[in-house]
All heavy atoms as atom14 arrays in JSON, in Angstrom:
{
  "sequence": "MEEVVIGIARKSRPKQNIQRQVRNILAKYPNARIVKITHCRSNSNRI",
  "atom14_mask": [
    [1, 1, 1, 1, 1, 1, 1, 1, 0, 0, 0, 0, 0, 0],
    [1, 1, 1, 1, 1, 1, 1, 1, 1, 0, 0, 0, 0, 0],
    [1, 1, 1, 1, 1, 1, 1, 1, 1, 0, 0, 0, 0, 0],
    [1, 1, 1, 1, 1, 1, 1, 0, 0, 0, 0, 0, 0, 0],
    [1, 1, 1, 1, 1, 1, 1, 0, 0, 0, 0, 0, 0, 0],
    [1, 1, 1, 1, 1, 1, 1, 1, 0, 0, 0, 0, 0, 0],
    [1, 1, 1, 1, 0, 0, 0, 0, 0, 0, 0, 0, 0, 0],
    [1, 1, 1, 1, 1, 1, 1, 1, 0, 0, 0, 0, 0, 0],
    [1, 1, 1, 1, 1, 0, 0, 0, 0, 0, 0, 0, 0, 0],
    [1, 1, 1, 1, 1, 1, 1, 1, 1, 1, 1, 0, 0, 0],
    [1, 1, 1, 1, 1, 1, 1, 1, 1, 0, 0, 0, 0, 0],
    [1, 1, 1, 1, 1, 1, 0, 0, 0, 0, 0, 0, 0, 0],
    [1, 1, 1, 1, 1, 1, 1, 1, 1, 1, 1, 0, 0, 0],
    [1, 1, 1, 1, 1, 1, 1, 0, 0, 0, 0, 0, 0, 0],
    [1, 1, 1, 1, 1, 1, 1, 1, 1, 0, 0, 0, 0, 0],
    [1, 1, 1, 1, 1, 1, 1, 1, 1, 0, 0, 0, 0, 0],
    [1, 1, 1, 1, 1, 1, 1, 1, 0, 0, 0, 0, 0, 0],
    [1, 1, 1, 1, 1, 1, 1, 1, 0, 0, 0, 0, 0, 0],
    [1, 1, 1, 1, 1, 1, 1, 1, 1, 0, 0, 0, 0, 0],
    [1, 1, 1, 1, 1, 1, 1, 1, 1, 1, 1, 0, 0, 0],
    [1, 1, 1, 1, 1, 1, 1, 1, 1, 0, 0, 0, 0, 0],
    [1, 1, 1, 1, 1, 1, 1, 0, 0, 0, 0, 0, 0, 0],
    [1, 1, 1, 1, 1, 1, 1, 1, 1, 1, 1, 0, 0, 0],
    [1, 1, 1, 1, 1, 1, 1, 1, 0, 0, 0, 0, 0, 0],
    [1, 1, 1, 1, 1, 1, 1, 1, 0, 0, 0, 0, 0, 0],
    [1, 1, 1, 1, 1, 1, 1, 1, 0, 0, 0, 0, 0, 0],
    [1, 1, 1, 1, 1, 0, 0, 0, 0, 0, 0, 0, 0, 0],
    [1, 1, 1, 1, 1, 1, 1, 1, 1, 0, 0, 0, 0, 0],
    [1, 1, 1, 1, 1, 1, 1, 1, 1, 1, 1, 1, 0, 0],
    [1, 1, 1, 1, 1, 1, 1, 0, 0, 0, 0, 0, 0, 0],
    [1, 1, 1, 1, 1, 1, 1, 1, 0, 0, 0, 0, 0, 0],
    [1, 1, 1, 1, 1, 0, 0, 0, 0, 0, 0, 0, 0, 0],
    [1, 1, 1, 1, 1, 1, 1, 1, 1, 1, 1, 0, 0, 0],
    [1, 1, 1, 1, 1, 1, 1, 1, 0, 0, 0, 0, 0, 0],
    [1, 1, 1, 1, 1, 1, 1, 0, 0, 0, 0, 0, 0, 0],
    [1, 1, 1, 1, 1, 1, 1, 1, 1, 0, 0, 0, 0, 0],
    [1, 1, 1, 1, 1, 1, 1, 1, 0, 0, 0, 0, 0, 0],
    [1, 1, 1, 1, 1, 1, 1, 0, 0, 0, 0, 0, 0, 0],
    [1, 1, 1, 1, 1, 1, 1, 1, 1, 1, 0, 0, 0, 0],
    [1, 1, 1, 1, 1, 1, 0, 0, 0, 0, 0, 0, 0, 0],
    [1, 1, 1, 1, 1, 1, 1, 1, 1, 1, 1, 0, 0, 0],
    [1, 1, 1, 1, 1, 1, 0, 0, 0, 0, 0, 0, 0, 0],
    [1, 1, 1, 1, 1, 1, 1, 1, 0, 0, 0, 0, 0, 0],
    [1, 1, 1, 1, 1, 1, 0, 0, 0, 0, 0, 0, 0, 0],
    [1, 1, 1, 1, 1, 1, 1, 1, 0, 0, 0, 0, 0, 0],
    [1, 1, 1, 1, 1, 1, 1, 1, 1, 1, 1, 0, 0, 0],
    [1, 1, 1, 1, 1, 1, 1, 1, 0, 0, 0, 0, 0, 0]
  ],
  "atom14_positions": [
    [[-81.78, -102.16, 143.17], [-80.36, -102.45, 143.19], [-79.69, -101.72, 142.02], [-80.19, -101.76, 140.9], [-80.12, -103.95, 143.09], [-78.64, -104.29, 143.11], [-78.25, -106.01, 142.74], [-78.66, -106.78, 144.27], [0.0, 0.0, 0.0], [0.0, 0.0, 0.0], [0.0, 0.0, 0.0], [0.0, 0.0, 0.0], [0.0, 0.0, 0.0], [0.0, 0.0, 0.0]],
    [[-78.57, -101.08, 142.29], [-77.85, -100.34, 141.26], [-76.98, -101.28, 140.42], [-76.3, -102.16, 140.96], [-76.96, -99.29, 141.92], [-76.21, -98.42, 140.94], [-75.34, -97.41, 141.64], [-75.66, -97.05, 142.78], [-74.35, -96.99, 141.05], [0.0, 0.0, 0.0], [0.0, 0.0, 0.0], [0.0, 0.0, 0.0], [0.0, 0.0, 0.0], [0.0, 0.0, 0.0]],
    [[-77.03, -101.08, 139.12], [-76.2, -101.88, 138.22], [-74.76, -101.39, 138.28], [-74.51, -100.19, 138.25], [-76.74, -101.75, 136.8], [-75.98, -102.58, 135.79], [-76.57, -102.45, 134.41], [-76.38, -101.4, 133.79], [-77.23, -103.39, 133.99], [0.0, 0.0, 0.0], [0.0, 0.0, 0.0], [0.0, 0.0, 0.0], [0.0, 0.0, 0.0], [0.0, 0.0, 0.0]],
    [[-73.83, -102.31, 138.35], [-72.41, -101.97, 138.39], [-71.79, -102.35, 137.04], [-71.93, -103.49, 136.59], [-71.67, -102.72, 139.53], [-70.19, -102.42, 139.49], [-72.28, -102.35, 140.87], [0.0, 0.0, 0.0], [0.0, 0.0, 0.0], [0.0, 0.0, 0.0], [0.0, 0.0, 0.0], [0.0, 0.0, 0.0], [0.0, 0.0, 0.0], [0.0, 0.0, 0.0]],
    [[-71.14, -101.4, 136.41], [-70.46, -101.64, 135.14], [-68.96, -101.66, 135.41], [-68.43, -100.73, 136.03], [-70.79, -100.55, 134.1], [-70.0, -100.76, 132.82], [-72.28, -100.54, 133.81], [0.0, 0.0, 0.0], [0.0, 0.0, 0.0], [0.0, 0.0, 0.0], [0.0, 0.0, 0.0], [0.0, 0.0, 0.0], [0.0, 0.0, 0.0], [0.0, 0.0, 0.0]],
    [[-68.3, -102.7, 134.97], [-66.86, -102.82, 135.14], [-66.23, -102.71, 133.76], [-66.55, -103.46, 132.85], [-66.48, -104.16, 135.79], [-67.13, -104.25, 137.17], [-64.97, -104.3, 135.88], [-66.97, -105.59, 137.83], [0.0, 0.0, 0.0], [0.0, 0.0, 0.0], [0.0, 0.0, 0.0], [0.0, 0.0, 0.0], [0.0, 0.0, 0.0], [0.0, 0.0, 0.0]],
    [[-65.32, -101.75, 133.61], [-64.61, -101.56, 132.34], [-63.19, -102.06, 132.49], [-62.54, -101.85, 133.52], [0.0, 0.0, 0.0], [0.0, 0.0, 0.0], [0.0, 0.0, 0.0], [0.0, 0.0, 0.0], [0.0, 0.0, 0.0], [0.0, 0.0, 0.0], [0.0, 0.0, 0.0], [0.0, 0.0, 0.0], [0.0, 0.0, 0.0], [0.0, 0.0, 0.0]],
    [[-62.7, -102.74, 131.49], [-61.34, -103.27, 131.52], [-60.52, -102.56, 130.45], [-60.85, -102.6, 129.27], [-61.32, -104.79, 131.28], [-62.12, -105.49, 132.38], [-59.89, -105.31, 131.23], [-62.26, -106.96, 132.2], [0.0, 0.0, 0.0], [0.0, 0.0, 0.0], [0.0, 0.0, 0.0], [0.0, 0.0, 0.0], [0.0, 0.0, 0.0], [0.0, 0.0, 0.0]],
    [[-59.45, -101.9, 130.9], [-58.51, -101.24, 129.98], [-57.23, -102.07, 130.01], [-56.62, -102.25, 131.06], [-58.25, -99.81, 130.43], [0.0, 0.0, 0.0], [0.0, 0.0, 0.0], [0.0, 0.0, 0.0], [0.0, 0.0, 0.0], [0.0, 0.0, 0.0], [0.0, 0.0, 0.0], [0.0, 0.0, 0.0], [0.0, 0.0, 0.0], [0.0, 0.0, 0.0]],
    [[-56.83, -102.55, 128.85], [-55.68, -103.46, 128.77], [-54.61, -102.86, 127.89], [-54.88, -102.36, 126.8], [-56.12, -104.8, 128.2], [-55.02, -105.81, 128.14], [-55.57, -107.14, 127.65], [-54.52, -108.13, 127.55], [-53.76, -108.3, 126.48], [-53.93, -107.56, 125.41], [-52.83, -109.22, 126.48], [0.0, 0.0, 0.0], [0.0, 0.0, 0.0], [0.0, 0.0, 0.0]],
    [[-53.39, -102.91, 128.38], [-52.25, -102.4, 127.62], [-51.23, -103.52, 127.51], [-50.73, -104.01, 128.51], [-51.64, -101.2, 128.35], [-50.41, -100.66, 127.7], [-49.87, -99.48, 128.48], [-48.57, -99.02, 127.89], [-48.04, -97.85, 128.55], [0.0, 0.0, 0.0], [0.0, 0.0, 0.0], [0.0, 0.0, 0.0], [0.0, 0.0, 0.0], [0.0, 0.0, 0.0]],
    [[-50.93, -103.94, 126.28], [-49.96, -105.01, 126.09], [-48.7, -104.56, 125.38], [-47.72, -105.28, 125.35], [-50.6, -106.17, 125.32], [-51.03, -105.72, 124.05], [0.0, 0.0, 0.0], [0.0, 0.0, 0.0], [0.0, 0.0, 0.0], [0.0, 0.0, 0.0], [0.0, 0.0, 0.0], [0.0, 0.0, 0.0], [0.0, 0.0, 0.0], [0.0, 0.0, 0.0]],
    [[-48.73, -103.36, 124.82], [-47.55, -102.83, 124.13], [-47.19, -101.47, 124.72], [-48.08, -100.7, 125.08], [-47.82, -102.68, 122.65], [-48.08, -104.02, 121.99], [-48.35, -103.86, 120.53], [-48.73, -105.16, 120.0], [-48.42, -105.57, 118.79], [-47.79, -104.78, 117.98], [-48.78, -106.76, 118.39], [0.0, 0.0, 0.0], [0.0, 0.0, 0.0], [0.0, 0.0, 0.0]],
    [[-45.91, -101.14, 124.77], [-45.49, -99.88, 125.39], [-46.13, -98.63, 124.78], [-46.38, -97.67, 125.49], [-43.98, -99.86, 125.18], [-43.6, -101.3, 125.05], [-44.77, -101.96, 124.36], [0.0, 0.0, 0.0], [0.0, 0.0, 0.0], [0.0, 0.0, 0.0], [0.0, 0.0, 0.0], [0.0, 0.0, 0.0], [0.0, 0.0, 0.0], [0.0, 0.0, 0.0]],
    [[-46.41, -98.63, 123.49], [-46.95, -97.44, 122.84], [-48.46, -97.29, 122.97], [-49.01, -96.28, 122.58], [-46.55, -97.4, 121.37], [-45.06, -97.19, 121.16], [-44.72, -97.01, 119.72], [-43.24, -96.73, 119.57], [-42.86, -96.46, 118.2], [0.0, 0.0, 0.0], [0.0, 0.0, 0.0], [0.0, 0.0, 0.0], [0.0, 0.0, 0.0], [0.0, 0.0, 0.0]],
    [[-49.13, -98.29, 123.51], [-50.58, -98.19, 123.66], [-50.91, -97.2, 124.78], [-50.17, -97.07, 125.75], [-51.19, -99.55, 123.98], [-51.25, -100.46, 122.79], [-51.88, -101.79, 123.12], [-51.54, -102.41, 124.12], [-52.82, -102.21, 122.28], [0.0, 0.0, 0.0], [0.0, 0.0, 0.0], [0.0, 0.0, 0.0], [0.0, 0.0, 0.0], [0.0, 0.0, 0.0]],
    [[-52.04, -96.52, 124.63], [-52.44, -95.5, 125.58], [-53.62, -96.01, 126.41], [-54.75, -96.03, 125.94], [-52.81, -94.21, 124.84], [-53.09, -93.08, 125.76], [-53.37, -93.26, 126.94], [-52.99, -91.88, 125.24], [0.0, 0.0, 0.0], [0.0, 0.0, 0.0], [0.0, 0.0, 0.0], [0.0, 0.0, 0.0], [0.0, 0.0, 0.0], [0.0, 0.0, 0.0]],
    [[-53.34, -96.4, 127.62], [-54.39, -96.94, 128.49], [-55.37, -95.84, 128.91], [-56.55, -96.09, 129.11], [-53.79, -97.68, 129.7], [-54.81, -98.66, 130.27], [-53.27, -96.72, 130.74], [-54.21, -99.66, 131.22], [0.0, 0.0, 0.0], [0.0, 0.0, 0.0], [0.0, 0.0, 0.0], [0.0, 0.0, 0.0], [0.0, 0.0, 0.0], [0.0, 0.0, 0.0]],
    [[-54.9, -94.6, 129.03], [-55.77, -93.5, 129.43], [-56.86, -93.24, 128.4], [-57.97, -92.87, 128.74], [-54.95, -92.23, 129.69], [-54.07, -92.33, 130.91], [-54.84, -92.63, 132.19], [-56.03, -92.42, 132.29], [-54.14, -93.16, 133.18], [0.0, 0.0, 0.0], [0.0, 0.0, 0.0], [0.0, 0.0, 0.0], [0.0, 0.0, 0.0], [0.0, 0.0, 0.0]],
    [[-56.54, -93.41, 127.12], [-57.56, -93.23, 126.08], [-58.67, -94.28, 126.24], [-59.85, -93.97, 126.09], [-56.92, -93.33, 124.7], [-57.93, -93.05, 123.58], [-57.31, -93.15, 122.2], [-56.97, -94.53, 121.94], [-55.83, -94.93, 121.38], [-54.93, -94.07, 121.02], [-55.6, -96.21, 121.17], [0.0, 0.0, 0.0], [0.0, 0.0, 0.0], [0.0, 0.0, 0.0]],
    [[-58.3, -95.49, 126.55], [-59.29, -96.54, 126.77], [-60.18, -96.2, 127.96], [-61.4, -96.37, 127.91], [-58.6, -97.88, 127.01], [-57.84, -98.4, 125.8], [-57.12, -99.7, 126.11], [-57.64, -100.54, 126.84], [-55.93, -99.86, 125.57], [0.0, 0.0, 0.0], [0.0, 0.0, 0.0], [0.0, 0.0, 0.0], [0.0, 0.0, 0.0], [0.0, 0.0, 0.0]],
    [[-59.56, -95.71, 129.03], [-60.32, -95.33, 130.23], [-61.3, -94.2, 129.89], [-62.48, -94.24, 130.27], [-59.38, -94.92, 131.37], [-60.15, -94.31, 132.54], [-58.56, -96.12, 131.84], [0.0, 0.0, 0.0], [0.0, 0.0, 0.0], [0.0, 0.0, 0.0], [0.0, 0.0, 0.0], [0.0, 0.0, 0.0], [0.0, 0.0, 0.0], [0.0, 0.0, 0.0]],
    [[-60.84, -93.18, 129.16], [-61.71, -92.07, 128.76], [-62.89, -92.57, 127.94], [-64.03, -92.13, 128.13], [-60.92, -91.03, 127.95], [-60.13, -90.08, 128.77], [-59.65, -88.89, 127.95], [-59.04, -89.24, 126.69], [-57.74, -89.44, 126.5], [-56.91, -89.32, 127.51], [-57.27, -89.74, 125.32], [0.0, 0.0, 0.0], [0.0, 0.0, 0.0], [0.0, 0.0, 0.0]],
    [[-62.64, -93.49, 127.01], [-63.71, -94.02, 126.17], [-64.75, -94.78, 126.98], [-65.95, -94.66, 126.75], [-63.14, -94.92, 125.07], [-62.37, -94.16, 124.03], [-62.51, -92.94, 123.91], [-61.54, -94.85, 123.28], [0.0, 0.0, 0.0], [0.0, 0.0, 0.0], [0.0, 0.0, 0.0], [0.0, 0.0, 0.0], [0.0, 0.0, 0.0], [0.0, 0.0, 0.0]],
    [[-64.29, -95.56, 127.94], [-65.22, -96.31, 128.79], [-66.05, -95.35, 129.62], [-67.28, -95.46, 129.69], [-64.46, -97.29, 129.71], [-63.8, -98.4, 128.88], [-65.38, -97.89, 130.77], [-62.78, -99.23, 129.65], [0.0, 0.0, 0.0], [0.0, 0.0, 0.0], [0.0, 0.0, 0.0], [0.0, 0.0, 0.0], [0.0, 0.0, 0.0], [0.0, 0.0, 0.0]],
    [[-65.39, -94.37, 130.25], [-66.1, -93.44, 131.12], [-67.03, -92.51, 130.34], [-68.03, -92.04, 130.88], [-65.11, -92.63, 131.95], [-64.36, -93.44, 133.01], [-63.32, -92.57, 133.71], [-65.31, -94.06, 134.01], [0.0, 0.0, 0.0], [0.0, 0.0, 0.0], [0.0, 0.0, 0.0], [0.0, 0.0, 0.0], [0.0, 0.0, 0.0], [0.0, 0.0, 0.0]],
    [[-66.73, -92.26, 129.07], [-67.61, -91.43, 128.25], [-68.96, -92.13, 128.05], [-70.01, -91.48, 128.03], [-66.97, -91.14, 126.9], [0.0, 0.0, 0.0], [0.0, 0.0, 0.0], [0.0, 0.0, 0.0], [0.0, 0.0, 0.0], [0.0, 0.0, 0.0], [0.0, 0.0, 0.0], [0.0, 0.0, 0.0], [0.0, 0.0, 0.0], [0.0, 0.0, 0.0]],
    [[-68.93, -93.44, 127.91], [-70.17, -94.19, 127.7], [-70.82, -94.62, 129.02], [-72.04, -94.66, 129.13], [-69.89, -95.42, 126.84], [-71.14, -96.14, 126.42], [-70.9, -97.07, 125.27], [-72.23, -97.67, 124.83], [-72.12, -98.45, 123.62], [0.0, 0.0, 0.0], [0.0, 0.0, 0.0], [0.0, 0.0, 0.0], [0.0, 0.0, 0.0], [0.0, 0.0, 0.0]],
    [[-70.0, -94.92, 130.01], [-70.49, -95.39, 131.32], [-69.81, -94.56, 132.42], [-68.81, -94.98, 132.99], [-70.16, -96.87, 131.52], [-70.67, -97.76, 130.41], [-69.83, -98.22, 129.41], [-72.01, -98.13, 130.37], [-70.31, -99.03, 128.39], [-72.49, -98.95, 129.36], [-71.63, -99.39, 128.37], [-72.09, -100.2, 127.38], [0.0, 0.0, 0.0], [0.0, 0.0, 0.0]],
    [[-70.33, -93.37, 132.71], [-69.67, -92.46, 133.65], [-69.42, -93.02, 135.05], [-68.48, -92.6, 135.73], [-70.62, -91.26, 133.72], [-71.46, -91.36, 132.51], [-71.54, -92.8, 132.15], [0.0, 0.0, 0.0], [0.0, 0.0, 0.0], [0.0, 0.0, 0.0], [0.0, 0.0, 0.0], [0.0, 0.0, 0.0], [0.0, 0.0, 0.0], [0.0, 0.0, 0.0]],
    [[-70.22, -93.97, 135.49], [-70.06, -94.53, 136.84], [-69.34, -95.87, 136.84], [-69.37, -96.59, 137.84], [-71.43, -94.68, 137.51], [-72.08, -93.33, 137.74], [-71.41, -92.35, 138.06], [-73.38, -93.26, 137.54], [0.0, 0.0, 0.0], [0.0, 0.0, 0.0], [0.0, 0.0, 0.0], [0.0, 0.0, 0.0], [0.0, 0.0, 0.0], [0.0, 0.0, 0.0]],
    [[-68.71, -96.21, 135.72], [-68.04, -97.5, 135.62], [-66.85, -97.59, 136.57], [-66.19, -96.6, 136.86], [-67.56, -97.74, 134.19], [0.0, 0.0, 0.0], [0.0, 0.0, 0.0], [0.0, 0.0, 0.0], [0.0, 0.0, 0.0], [0.0, 0.0, 0.0], [0.0, 0.0, 0.0], [0.0, 0.0, 0.0], [0.0, 0.0, 0.0], [0.0, 0.0, 0.0]],
    [[-66.61, -98.79, 137.02], [-65.39, -99.07, 137.79], [-64.38, -99.62, 136.79], [-64.7, -100.52, 136.02], [-65.67, -100.08, 138.88], [-66.65, -99.52, 139.89], [-66.93, -100.48, 140.97], [-68.01, -99.94, 141.78], [-68.01, -99.96, 143.09], [-67.02, -100.51, 143.74], [-69.02, -99.45, 143.75], [0.0, 0.0, 0.0], [0.0, 0.0, 0.0], [0.0, 0.0, 0.0]],
    [[-63.19, -99.08, 136.83], [-62.18, -99.41, 135.83], [-61.12, -100.34, 136.41], [-60.59, -100.1, 137.48], [-61.49, -98.13, 135.3], [-62.52, -97.13, 134.77], [-60.44, -98.47, 134.24], [-63.29, -97.59, 133.57], [0.0, 0.0, 0.0], [0.0, 0.0, 0.0], [0.0, 0.0, 0.0], [0.0, 0.0, 0.0], [0.0, 0.0, 0.0], [0.0, 0.0, 0.0]],
    [[-60.82, -101.39, 135.65], [-59.71, -102.29, 135.97], [-58.65, -102.05, 134.9], [-58.93, -102.18, 133.71], [-60.16, -103.77, 135.95], [-58.98, -104.69, 136.19], [-61.25, -104.01, 136.97], [0.0, 0.0, 0.0], [0.0, 0.0, 0.0], [0.0, 0.0, 0.0], [0.0, 0.0, 0.0], [0.0, 0.0, 0.0], [0.0, 0.0, 0.0], [0.0, 0.0, 0.0]],
    [[-57.45, -101.68, 135.33], [-56.35, -101.43, 134.39], [-55.39, -102.61, 134.43], [-54.93, -103.01, 135.5], [-55.6, -100.16, 134.75], [-56.44, -98.92, 134.67], [-55.63, -97.71, 135.1], [-56.5, -96.48, 135.15], [-55.74, -95.32, 135.63], [0.0, 0.0, 0.0], [0.0, 0.0, 0.0], [0.0, 0.0, 0.0], [0.0, 0.0, 0.0], [0.0, 0.0, 0.0]],
    [[-55.1, -103.16, 133.25], [-54.17, -104.29, 133.15], [-53.05, -103.88, 132.22], [-53.29, -103.5, 131.07], [-54.88, -105.54, 132.59], [-56.04, -105.94, 133.48], [-53.88, -106.68, 132.43], [-56.91, -107.04, 132.9], [0.0, 0.0, 0.0], [0.0, 0.0, 0.0], [0.0, 0.0, 0.0], [0.0, 0.0, 0.0], [0.0, 0.0, 0.0], [0.0, 0.0, 0.0]],
    [[-51.84, -103.91, 132.73], [-50.68, -103.62, 131.88], [-49.79, -104.84, 131.84], [-49.62, -105.55, 132.83], [-49.88, -102.41, 132.41], [-49.46, -102.68, 133.73], [-50.7, -101.15, 132.38], [0.0, 0.0, 0.0], [0.0, 0.0, 0.0], [0.0, 0.0, 0.0], [0.0, 0.0, 0.0], [0.0, 0.0, 0.0], [0.0, 0.0, 0.0], [0.0, 0.0, 0.0]],
    [[-49.26, -105.1, 130.67], [-48.42, -106.27, 130.48], [-47.31, -105.89, 129.52], [-47.59, -105.44, 128.41], [-49.23, -107.43, 129.92], [-48.41, -108.66, 129.7], [-47.76, -108.92, 128.53], [-48.12, -109.69, 130.52], [-47.11, -110.06, 128.64], [-47.31, -110.55, 129.83], [0.0, 0.0, 0.0], [0.0, 0.0, 0.0], [0.0, 0.0, 0.0], [0.0, 0.0, 0.0]],
    [[-46.1, -106.04, 129.95], [-44.96, -105.78, 129.06], [-44.43, -107.13, 128.62], [-44.14, -107.99, 129.44], [-43.87, -105.01, 129.77], [-44.39, -103.36, 130.22], [0.0, 0.0, 0.0], [0.0, 0.0, 0.0], [0.0, 0.0, 0.0], [0.0, 0.0, 0.0], [0.0, 0.0, 0.0], [0.0, 0.0, 0.0], [0.0, 0.0, 0.0], [0.0, 0.0, 0.0]],
    [[-44.32, -107.28, 127.34], [-43.81, -108.55, 126.81], [-42.34, -108.7, 127.15], [-41.54, -107.8, 126.95], [-43.96, -108.6, 125.3], [-45.37, -108.67, 124.85], [-45.39, -108.83, 123.36], [-46.76, -108.77, 122.87], [-47.08, -108.95, 121.63], [-46.15, -109.18, 120.73], [-48.32, -108.88, 121.25], [0.0, 0.0, 0.0], [0.0, 0.0, 0.0], [0.0, 0.0, 0.0]],
    [[-41.98, -109.86, 127.63], [-40.56, -110.12, 127.9], [-39.83, -110.53, 126.63], [-38.64, -110.39, 126.53], [-40.43, -111.21, 128.96], [-41.04, -112.4, 128.51], [0.0, 0.0, 0.0], [0.0, 0.0, 0.0], [0.0, 0.0, 0.0], [0.0, 0.0, 0.0], [0.0, 0.0, 0.0], [0.0, 0.0, 0.0], [0.0, 0.0, 0.0], [0.0, 0.0, 0.0]],
    [[-40.61, -111.01, 125.65], [-40.0, -111.42, 124.38], [-40.79, -110.75, 123.27], [-41.85, -111.23, 122.88], [-40.02, -112.94, 124.24], [-39.37, -113.4, 122.96], [-38.93, -112.58, 122.16], [-39.32, -114.7, 122.75], [0.0, 0.0, 0.0], [0.0, 0.0, 0.0], [0.0, 0.0, 0.0], [0.0, 0.0, 0.0], [0.0, 0.0, 0.0], [0.0, 0.0, 0.0]],
    [[-40.27, -109.67, 122.72], [-41.01, -108.95, 121.68], [-40.75, -109.5, 120.29], [-41.32, -109.03, 119.32], [-40.62, -107.47, 121.72], [-39.24, -107.33, 121.5], [0.0, 0.0, 0.0], [0.0, 0.0, 0.0], [0.0, 0.0, 0.0], [0.0, 0.0, 0.0], [0.0, 0.0, 0.0], [0.0, 0.0, 0.0], [0.0, 0.0, 0.0], [0.0, 0.0, 0.0]],
    [[-39.92, -110.52, 120.17], [-39.6, -111.11, 118.86], [-40.33, -112.43, 118.66], [-39.75, -113.41, 118.24], [-38.1, -111.31, 118.71], [-37.36, -110.01, 118.7], [-37.85, -109.02, 118.15], [-36.19, -109.97, 119.33], [0.0, 0.0, 0.0], [0.0, 0.0, 0.0], [0.0, 0.0, 0.0], [0.0, 0.0, 0.0], [0.0, 0.0, 0.0], [0.0, 0.0, 0.0]],
    [[-41.6, -112.47, 118.98], [-42.36, -113.71, 118.82], [-42.69, -113.95, 117.36], [-42.86, -113.03, 116.59], [-43.64, -113.64, 119.63], [-43.37, -113.56, 121.1], [-44.63, -113.59, 121.87], [-44.31, -113.42, 123.28], [-45.17, -113.52, 124.24], [-46.42, -113.78, 123.97], [-44.81, -113.35, 125.48], [0.0, 0.0, 0.0], [0.0, 0.0, 0.0], [0.0, 0.0, 0.0]],
    [[-42.83, -115.2, 117.02], [-43.17, -115.57, 115.64], [-44.66, -115.69, 115.51], [-45.35, -116.16, 116.32], [-42.47, -116.91, 115.25], [-40.97, -116.69, 115.31], [-42.92, -117.35, 113.88], [-40.18, -117.95, 115.05], [0.0, 0.0, 0.0], [0.0, 0.0, 0.0], [0.0, 0.0, 0.0], [0.0, 0.0, 0.0], [0.0, 0.0, 0.0], [0.0, 0.0, 0.0]]
  ]
}
């Protein structure tokens, strides 16, 4: 049975680069399946 590696790339701020995270995951695990999660904060003035 083949092992499946799932990589999670998460972006929570507009300036974060999700593609860099994907490249880093694929560099270590070339056959990984990637899940991309993006989240824009509706309230950026949190305490």
